[in-house]
C-alpha positions as a Python dict, from the first residue, in 0.01 Angstrom:
ca = {
    (1, 'M'): (0, 0, 0),
    (2, 'G'): (278, 170, 207),
    (3, 'D'): (183, 521, 131),
    (4, 'A'): (-37, 717, 366),
    (5, 'A'): (-379, 832, 277),
    (6, 'G'): (-362, 1158, 123),
    (7, 'S'): (-28, 1086, -53),
    (8, 'P'): (-38, 1135, -442),
    (9, 'I'): (-21, 766, -476),
    (10, 'G'): (-312, 733, -230),
    (11, 'E'): (-508, 997, -402),
    (12, 'D'): (-439, 814, -742),
    (13, 'L'): (-565, 487, -601),
    (14, 'W'): (-864, 667, -453),
    (15, 'R'): (-950, 813, -788),
    (16, 'F'): (-912, 519, -978),
    (17, 'A'): (-1110, 303, -735),
    (18, 'L'): (-1417, 549, -758),
    (19, 'A'): (-1409, 570, -1138),
    (20, 'F'): (-1355, 210, -1195),
    (21, 'Y'): (-1621, 115, -954),
    (22, 'A'): (-1864, 348, -1097),
    (23, 'R'): (-1859, 181, -1441),
    (24, 'P'): (-2148, -17, -1565),
    (25, 'E'): (-2162, -381, -1417),
    (26, 'V'): (-1831, -346, -1222),
    (27, 'E'): (-1991, -320, -888),
    (28, 'R'): (-2200, -628, -955),
    (29, 'A'): (-1919, -803, -1099),
    (30, 'L'): (-1661, -711, -806),
    (31, 'L'): (-1918, -812, -533),
    (32, 'A'): (-2007, -1132, -716),
    (33, 'F'): (-1642, -1210, -712),
    (34, 'Q'): (-1604, -1105, -337),
    (35, 'D'): (-1878, -1344, -244),
    (36, 'A'): (-1750, -1644, -431),
    (37, 'R'): (-1393, -1592, -365),
    (38, 'G'): (-1363, -1418, -19),
    (39, 'L'): (-1163, -1135, -145),
    (40, 'D'): (-1281, -797, -59),
    (41, 'V'): (-1369, -514, -312),
    (42, 'A'): (-1097, -291, -176),
    (43, 'L'): (-808, -548, -224),
    (44, 'L'): (-938, -618, -565),
    (45, 'L'): (-945, -241, -677),
    (46, 'F'): (-588, -223, -525),
    (47, 'A'): (-451, -501, -736),
    (48, 'L'): (-642, -372, -1048),
    (49, 'W'): (-500, -7, -980),
    (50, 'H'): (-150, -144, -928),
    (51, 'G'): (-156, -314, -1273),
    (52, 'A'): (-339, -50, -1455),
    (53, 'S'): (-108, 227, -1305),
    (54, 'G'): (197, 68, -1484),
    (55, 'R'): (336, -84, -1159),
    (56, 'G'): (265, -441, -1285),
    (57, 'P'): (97, -736, -1132),
    (58, 'L'): (132, -794, -771),
    (59, 'G'): (271, -1123, -679),
    (60, 'S'): (134, -1341, -430),
    (61, 'E'): (372, -1221, -148),
    (62, 'A'): (282, -864, -211),
    (63, 'L'): (-79, -926, -231),
    (64, 'G'): (-72, -1102, 104),
    (65, 'R'): (99, -820, 261),
    (66, 'A'): (-170, -583, 107),
    (67, 'G'): (-445, -827, 243),
    (68, 'E'): (-284, -813, 575),
    (69, 'R'): (-293, -433, 582),
    (70, 'V'): (-670, -421, 505),
    (71, 'A'): (-768, -722, 716),
    (72, 'F'): (-929, -504, 971),
    (73, 'L'): (-1151, -343, 695),
    (74, 'R'): (-1260, -688, 590),
    (75, 'E'): (-1325, -791, 962),
    (76, 'E'): (-1516, -474, 1071),
    (77, 'V'): (-1691, -370, 734),
    (78, 'V'): (-1708, -629, 462),
    (79, 'R'): (-1805, -945, 680),
    (80, 'P'): (-2075, -799, 913),
}
C-alpha cells in the first residue's frame, strides 16, 4: 500500500474495490467476515486485490504493515 492515492496502482485498487464490493452478496459476506474476525473491509479488499492483480498472496508481515497503515480508518470509521 505504499503508493499514494491517485497513483495508477491506487486507481487500480479503487476500481477493483468498487467493482468487487458491488457484486451480489459480496458486501454481506465481507461485512460478516469483518464482524466475525475483526478485520476491516478495506484491508480485506486490499488483500483480495493484491492477489487478483497477480502480485500474489500477502504474507503475514505485509498484511500486518497494511493493517498498520489503515488503523486510523478502523478506529475512526469502522468501529464507531
